[in-house]
N, C-alpha and C positions, 0 to 999 in steps of 0.2 A: 212481577218486575223483570227479572228473567229475560222471560218472553218478549218483552217490550224491546230489551237491546237487543236478542238476539235477531227481531225483525229487523230492526235497524241497521244492523248489521249487514246483514242479507238484501236489503232496499236500502241502502245507504240514499238519503237526501241528497246530499253532494252534486251528484251527477246532475240536478235540473239546477246549477248556480253555474254561472261562468269561469271560466278560467281565471280569466284576469281578474284584478281585486279593485282596477279601476272602473268598471262597467257597474253602473245602477240603473234602475228604471224611474223615470220619470212620471209627474202626476199622470201623464197620458197611456202611461204603460209601454212607452217606447223607451229600447237601450241607449243609452247616451253614456259616452266615453268621459270620466271627470277631468278635468284640466290641473284640479287639483293632487298635485300627486304627493303632498305634505300629510293631507288626512288630518281630520280633528278641527279642532279651532286652535286661533291664532291668539298666544298669551305674550301679551307686550310686557309682563310681570319680569325681573330680573331671576335670573335661577335660585339663587338664596330664596327668594320670597316665595315663588313656588314650589322651593322644598318643604315650607317651615308652614304654610297656608295652600295646601293644594287645591282645595273647595273654596278659597278665595273667599273666607268667611269677612275679611276686613273689607273688602269691595261690597260685599252684598250689604253691610251695616251701613257702609259710610252712603249708598246709593238710598237704601232707608231713611236717613238722617235727613237727607238732601230731599228725598220726596215729602217729610214730615214738615218739612220748614217751609216746601213750596205749599202744601196745603195749608200749615198755619197762617203764611205772608198772604194767600189768597182769601180766607176764611176773614183776616183782619179786615182785609177792602171791601167787604159785603157786609159789613156790620152795619145796621143802622143806628144810629147815635140818638 
């Protein structure tokens, strides 16, 4: 383990990374500069909801309930009487 740390300190992989944090590789392998300087995902929830529910569990459960209700509604429409 010590040898691995020593090797990574001598041959640091950061020299292969771009200096700017707005550069990334697209699907074709070309360097592209990001237009979004904010980074991450947009979260339109109020800050206090984000504070108490950072992983958006409420949103996940509501989405699950809506999908389940849609499946139930679709299944009722396809039943033969």
